[in-house]
C-alpha positions, 0 to 999 in steps of 0.5 A, a space after each residue: 430094554 423091554 420090547 414091548 413099549 408103553 403106548 402114549 396117549 395119542 397112539 390110542 384110541 379116542 375111547 382110551 384117550 378119554 380113560 386116560 382123561 380119567 386115570 390121569 385126574 383120579 390117580 395123578 398119571 396112567 400106570 404103565 399096566 393100563 396104557 399098555 392095555 390101551 393098545 386093545 381098544 377094548 382091553 382097558 375098559 375091560 379090565 377097569 370094570 372087571 377090577 372096579 366090580 362090585 365084590 363081598 370083599 374089603 379093599 383091604 381083602 383084595 390087596 391081600 389076594 393082590 399081593 399072593 396072587 402077584 408074588 405067586 406069579 413073580 410078576 414085579 409089576 404088580 408087587 410093586 403097584 400093590 405094595 404101594 396099595 397095600 400101605 395106603 390100605 393100612 398093611 405095614 411093609 412087614 405085613 406086606 412081605 408076610 402077605 406076600 409070602 402067602 401068610 398074615 399071621 398078625 391077622 388070623 382071619 386075613 391068615 386063612 385069606 392069604 393061605 386060601 389064595 396061595 394054594 388056589 393060585 398054585 394047585 389051579 383052582 384045586 385049594 387044600 382041604 386045609 386051606 379051604 376048611 381054614 377059609 370058611 373057619 374064618 367067617 368067609 362064605 361060598 360067595 366070598 370064594 366065588 369073589 377070591 377067584 375073580 379077582 385072582 383071575 383078574 391079578 393073573 391077567 395083569 401078572 401075565 400081560 407084565 411077565 410077557 412085556 417087561 415094560 417099565 416099572 412105573 412104581 417104587 420097586 418092591 423088595 425081592 423076596 425070598 420064596 414062597 411056600 406052598 
């Protein structure tokens, strides 16, 4: 059991309580990650604004990034949440595992995105020339590259929060993946 506890609604600010109400009505529950952000009076609203910003990337592409980064950073919470979301975005369980490993052989454009995302993450922004070339050859633009980095940053925030705290995972636990090859 984690020594870091997820706050109850009555333990957070009035502004965060209002956000809890919106999450409850939209999702049917308040995910523990979001609830934990509410320990800060401003972090939950800030994080949701970042996560919900307009992007040049489609939802399915953002899920590829989320899955790759969460696997690379070893965040079981986000692996589990994004396995559910990946399925809702049309990926099969086998495709989700492959994406978490940094590839998507079933779709050339998503494969370039997954490989680029893993290269960016593993090399702290210094993606290999091969990964960058494949990303742009797949049809992605510099605007897309910027949005990929923003989604990576978003996911790093949530990965690090859960990795630091280890609070309960409130999604079906994602299957373990043996390793990620960079």
